[in-house]
C-alpha positions in Angstrom: 24.5 -20.6 4.2 23.5 -23.1 6.8 25.9 -23.4 9.8 27.9 -26.6 9.3 26.9 -29.5 11.5 30.4 -31.0 11.2 33.7 -29.4 10.1 35.2 -30.5 6.8 38.4 -31.7 8.7 39.9 -31.2 12.1 43.4 -32.0 13.5 43.7 -34.6 16.2 45.5 -32.9 19.0 46.0 -33.7 22.6 47.8 -32.2 25.6 50.9 -34.0 24.5 51.2 -31.8 21.4 50.5 -28.6 23.4 53.1 -29.5 26.0 55.6 -30.3 23.3 55.2 -26.9 21.7 55.3 -25.1 25.1 58.5 -26.9 25.9 60.2 -25.5 22.8 58.9 -22.0 23.7 60.5 -22.3 27.1 63.9 -23.0 25.5 63.8 -19.9 23.3 65.6 -21.9 20.6 63.3 -21.9 17.6 65.3 -22.7 14.5 66.7 -26.1 13.4 67.7 -28.0 16.5 67.1 -31.2 18.5 63.4 -31.4 17.8 63.9 -31.2 14.1 66.6 -33.9 14.3 64.4 -36.2 16.4 61.4 -35.6 14.1 63.6 -36.5 11.0 64.7 -39.7 12.6 61.2 -40.7 13.6 59.7 -40.1 10.2 62.6 -41.9 8.5 61.9 -44.9 10.7 58.2 -44.9 9.7 59.3 -45.1 6.1 62.0 -47.6 6.8 64.8 -45.6 5.3 68.0 -44.1 6.6 67.4 -40.3 6.2 64.7 -37.7 6.8 65.1 -34.1 5.8 62.5 -31.8 7.4 61.2 -28.9 5.2 58.5 -26.3 5.4 56.0 -28.0 3.1 55.4 -31.0 0.9 55.8 -28.8 -2.1 59.2 -27.7 -1.0 60.2 -31.3 -0.5 59.1 -32.3 -4.0 61.0 -29.4 -5.5 64.3 -30.4 -3.8 63.9 -34.0 -4.8 63.6 -32.9 -8.5 66.8 -30.9 -8.1 68.5 -34.0 -6.6 67.3 -36.0 -9.5 69.0 -33.6 -11.9 65.8 -32.3 -13.5 66.4 -29.1 -15.4 65.3 -26.9 -18.4 63.0 -28.7 -20.8 63.5 -32.1 -19.1 60.5 -34.4 -18.9 58.9 -35.8 -15.7 56.1 -38.3 -16.0 53.3 -37.7 -13.5 49.5 -37.6 -13.0 46.9 -34.9 -13.8 44.7 -36.2 -11.0 46.3 -34.7 -8.0 46.8 -31.5 -5.9 48.4 -29.0 -8.2 51.7 -28.9 -6.3 52.8 -32.3 -7.7 53.0 -30.7 -11.2 54.0 -27.1 -10.2 57.2 -28.3 -8.6 58.3 -29.6 -12.0 57.8 -26.2 -13.5 60.0 -24.6 -10.7 62.9 -26.2 -12.5 61.6 -25.1 -16.0 61.0 -28.7 -16.8 57.8 -30.2 -18.4 55.3 -32.4 -16.6 54.2 -35.2 -18.9 50.7 -36.3 -17.8 49.4 -39.8 -18.3 45.9 -40.8 -17.4 44.9 -42.7 -14.2 43.4 -46.0 -13.1 39.6 -45.5 -13.0 39.2 -47.4 -9.7 41.9 -45.8 -7.6 42.6 -42.5 -9.3 46.3 -43.3 -9.2 48.6 -43.1 -12.2 48.0 -45.9 -14.7 51.2 -47.9 -14.6 50.9 -49.4 -18.1 50.4 -46.0 -19.6 53.2 -44.5 -17.6 55.6 -47.2 -18.7 54.5 -46.9 -22.3 55.1 -43.1 -22.2 58.5 -43.7 -20.7 59.5 -46.1 -23.5 58.2 -43.9 -26.2 59.8 -40.8 -24.8 63.1 -42.5 -24.4 62.9 -43.7 -28.0 62.1 -40.3 -29.4 60.4 -39.7 -32.8 56.7 -39.6 -33.6 55.8 -42.0 -30.8 57.3 -39.6 -28.2 55.4 -36.6 -29.5 52.0 -38.0 -28.6 52.8 -37.8 -24.9 54.0 -34.1 -24.9 51.7 -31.2 -24.0 49.8 -30.0 -27.1 51.4 -26.5 -27.0 54.9 -27.7 -26.2 56.9 -26.8 -29.3 60.5 -27.0 -28.2 62.7 -30.1 -28.3 62.7 -31.8 -24.9 66.0 -32.2 -23.3 65.7 -35.6 -21.6 63.3 -37.8 -19.7 64.5 -37.7 -16.1 62.0 -39.1 -13.7 58.7 -40.7 -12.7 56.7 -38.7 -10.0 53.7 -40.9 -9.1 51.2 -39.7 -6.5 49.7 -41.8 -3.7 46.3 -40.2 -4.0 43.9 -40.1 -0.9 46.4 -42.3 1.1 46.5 -45.3 -1.2 49.9 -46.2 -2.8 50.2 -46.1 -6.5 50.9 -49.4 -8.3 54.6 -48.6 -8.3 56.4 -51.8 -9.1 56.0 -51.4 -12.9 57.4 -47.9 -12.6 60.4 -49.2 -10.5 61.3 -51.7 -13.2 61.0 -49.1 -16.0 63.0 -46.6 -14.0 65.8 -49.1 -13.4 65.8 -50.1 -17.1 65.8 -46.5 -18.4 68.0 -44.9 -15.8 65.2 -42.6 -14.4 64.7 -41.3 -10.9 61.5 -42.4 -9.0 60.1 -39.9 -6.6 57.0 -40.8 -4.6 54.6 -38.0 -3.8 53.5 -39.6 -0.6 52.2 -36.3 0.8 48.8 -38.0 1.5 50.0 -41.4 2.4 52.2 -41.5 5.5 52.0 -45.0 7.1 50.6 -46.7 4.0 51.9 -50.0 2.7 52.1 -51.4 -0.8 52.5 -55.2 -1.1 53.8 -55.2 2.4 56.3 -52.5 1.8 56.2 -49.0 3.2 55.3 -45.9 1.3 58.4 -43.7 1.4 60.7 -46.6 0.7 59.5 -47.5 -2.8 61.7 -45.1 -4.9 64.8 -43.0 -4.7 63.0 -40.6 -2.4 59.6 -39.7 -1.1 57.9 -36.7 0.4 55.3 -36.6 3.2 53.3 -33.5 4.1 51.9 -32.3 7.4 49.2 -29.7 6.6 46.4 -29.4 9.3 44.1 -31.9 7.5 46.8 -34.6 7.1 47.1 -37.7 9.1 50.0 -36.1 11.0 50.2 -32.3 11.2 52.9 -29.8 12.0 50.6 -26.9 11.0 52.7 -26.5 7.8 55.6 -28.7 7.0 56.9 -31.7 5.0 59.6 -34.4 5.1 61.9 -35.9 2.4 62.7 -39.5 3.2 65.5 -41.3 1.3 68.0 -44.1 1.5 70.6 -42.1 -0.5 73.4 -40.4 1.5 74.0 -38.1 -1.5 70.3 -37.0 -1.8 70.2 -36.5 2.0 73.2 -34.2 2.0 72.2 -32.2 -1.0 68.6 -31.7 0.2 69.9 -30.6 3.6 72.0 -28.0 1.9 69.3 -26.8 -0.5 66.7 -26.3 2.3 69.1 -24.0 4.2 70.2 -21.4 1.5 72.8 -23.7 0.0 75.0 -24.1 3.0 76.8 -27.4 3.3 77.5 -29.0 6.7 81.1 -27.9 6.4 80.4 -24.3 5.3 81.3 -21.5 7.6 78.6 -19.1 8.8 77.2 -17.1 5.8 79.1 -19.2 3.3 77.0 -21.0 0.7 78.2 -23.7 -1.7 75.2 -23.6 -4.1 71.9 -21.8 -4.9 69.5 -22.8 -2.1 66.2 -21.9 -0.6 64.7 -21.0 2.8 62.8 -24.3 3.1 63.6 -25.0 6.8 61.2 -26.4 9.3 61.2 -24.7 12.7 61.6 -26.3 16.1 58.0 -25.6 17.2 56.6 -27.4 14.2 58.9 -30.3 14.6 58.0 -30.7 18.3 54.3 -30.8 17.3 55.1 -33.3 14.5 57.2 -35.5 16.9 54.3 -35.7 19.4 52.0 -36.7 16.5 54.3 -39.3 14.9 54.6 -41.1 18.2 50.8 -41.5 18.0 50.8 -42.5 14.3 49.3 -46.0 14.7 46.5 -44.5 16.9 45.9 -41.7 14.5 45.6 -44.0 11.5 43.4 -46.4 13.4 41.0 -43.7 14.3 40.7 -42.5 10.7 40.2 -46.1 9.5 37.3 -46.4 12.0 35.7 -43.3 10.5 36.1 -44.7 7.0 34.6 -48.0 8.1 31.5 -46.2 9.5 31.1 -44.4 6.2 31.6 -47.7 4.2 28.9 -49.4 6.3 26.3 -46.6 6.0 26.9 -46.0 2.3 26.9 -49.6 1.2 24.4 -50.4 -1.5 23.4 -46.8 -2.0 22.3 -46.3 -5.7 24.2 -43.7 -7.7 27.2 -43.7 -5.3 30.5 -45.4 -5.5 32.6 -45.8 -2.3 36.4 -45.7 -2.3 38.1 -48.7 -3.9 41.0 -50.2 -2.2 43.4 -52.1 -4.5 44.6 -55.6 -3.5 48.2 -54.3 -3.6 47.3 -51.8 -0.8 48.2 -53.8 2.3 47.7 -50.8 4.6 45.5 -47.8 3.7 46.4 -44.5 5.3 43.1 -42.8 5.1 43.6 -39.1 4.3 40.2 -38.2 2.8 37.0 -40.0 2.2 36.0 -39.5 -1.4 32.9 -40.9 -3.0 31.7 -40.7 -6.6 28.3 -39.4 -7.5 27.0 -41.2 -10.5 24.6 -40.0 -13.2 21.7 -39.2 -13.3 22.7 -37.6 -10.0 24.8 -34.5 -10.4 27.8 -34.1 -8.2 27.6 -30.3 -8.0 23.8 -30.4 -7.2 24.4 -32.9 -4.5 27.2 -30.7 -3.1 24.8 -27.7 -3.0 22.1 -29.7 -1.3 24.6 -30.9 1.3 25.7 -27.4 2.0 22.0 -26.3 2.5 21.7 -29.1 5.1 24.8 -27.9 6.9 27.2 -30.6 5.5 30.4 -29.2 3.8 31.9 -31.2 0.9 34.5 -30.6 -1.8 35.2 -31.6 -5.4 38.3 -33.7 -5.2 40.4 -33.2 -7.4 39.9 -30.6 -10.2 42.2 -32.1 -12.9 45.5 -30.2 -13.1 45.5 -30.0 -16.9 42.2 -28.2 -16.8 43.4 -25.5 -14.3 43.6 -22.1 -16.1 47.4 -21.8 -16.0 48.0 -25.3 -17.5 45.4 -24.7 -20.2 47.0 -21.4 -21.2 50.6 -22.6 -21.0 50.3 -26.1 -22.5 47.2 -26.0 -24.6 45.2 -28.6 -22.7 41.5 -29.0 -23.0 38.8 -31.5 -22.1 39.3 -34.8 -23.8 43.0 -35.0 -23.2 42.7 -37.3 -20.2 39.2 -38.7 -20.1 39.5 -40.9 -17.1 40.9 -38.1 -15.0 38.2 -35.8 -16.3 35.4 -38.3 -15.4 36.8 -38.6 -11.9 37.1 -34.9 -11.6 33.4 -34.6 -12.5 32.1 -37.3 -10.1 34.4 -37.2 -7.0 33.2 -35.6 -3.8 35.1 -35.5 -0.5 33.0 -35.8 2.5 33.8 -34.4 6.0 36.6 -36.6 7.4 39.0 -36.7 10.3 40.1 -38.9 13.1 38.1 -37.0 15.6 34.7 -37.4 13.9 32.1 -39.2 16.0 29.8 -41.9 14.8 26.9 -39.6 15.3 28.5 -37.0 13.0 29.0 -39.7 10.3 25.4 -40.7 10.7 24.3 -37.1 10.1 26.5 -36.7 7.0 25.3 -40.0 5.5 21.6 -39.2 6.2 22.0 -35.9 4.4 23.9 -37.5 1.5 21.3 -40.3 1.2 18.5 -37.8 1.0 20.3 -35.9 -1.8 21.1 -39.2 -3.8 17.5 -40.5 -3.4 16.1 -37.2 -4.6 18.3 -37.4 -7.7 17.4 -41.0 -8.3 
């Protein structure tokens, strides 16, 4: 394989982050402490809510939010099949059932009209409800409990219709904002659009802690419960080694929090640098036949660029273009493989191609290009030149 001319992604780190981690090491206090507390307050402020609960991954955060929402055995949670698999797996952790609905063909986010129709049908029961359940799900569902929309690629889902339906039907609304810290929807902040939201801080994210996540919520009750659940079920009033409930080891450590705190203080700069890279891509790929650039919905009043995903249109073949790019030293990735077509979901729930045609089309066409806030204009030029050559050859 040709040596890559540009990495697929890179964290944006400075001496401030290095100094912050070294400061923690010098204290020799590495578990939950002042840096975790400060990081929680800083991220809650970004979302415009009262509480932040630091956890060791976005997946952990989503899991705890589902527990806080009362999701249990055979309950139903409406979500999207066009996402990273964790947004559906976390529902299974509570032995509940993800109810997939198809997505908007322009944004790749959950189709709000379909999601509301599914909620109304499932709440009403009967034959109308059955059409939304997984093909191989034979038991009687317990109850519809929640919406779990995903803000894919850093763009908020169209969430107001879901908010209205959740209020009308008594459902929880949990934002998977793991890819969207700092994004705004109709002038409102991602993270403050539902009962709770979760951000993630993997190394390719806008803000990184290495591994880590954050639950943000305006609910005192959810805040206290999630704090207990992340720390083996201990409540704030529990004595040492006393545990009120079944909990988990989902804590974030002080070193990770110190890194995240240094990053969150640079959030506007980090997002601006990524927006500049996206603008370079948009300029250079404008008008290119057989390629669609990312679509930004009018309701997205601030995009938080996480990845730069294009669509390769027939007669060009996405996988062939990907192979050609690799031969030229440019890494790229399919983004996403639909969740319902992953082997586990096929086997457990009986899904196959044709269940969610919009999601499947996007899964076939979408291609993530190298992207980070530290990419140079020259690197973008080289990626675009290689991509243009592949597209023109296909055309």
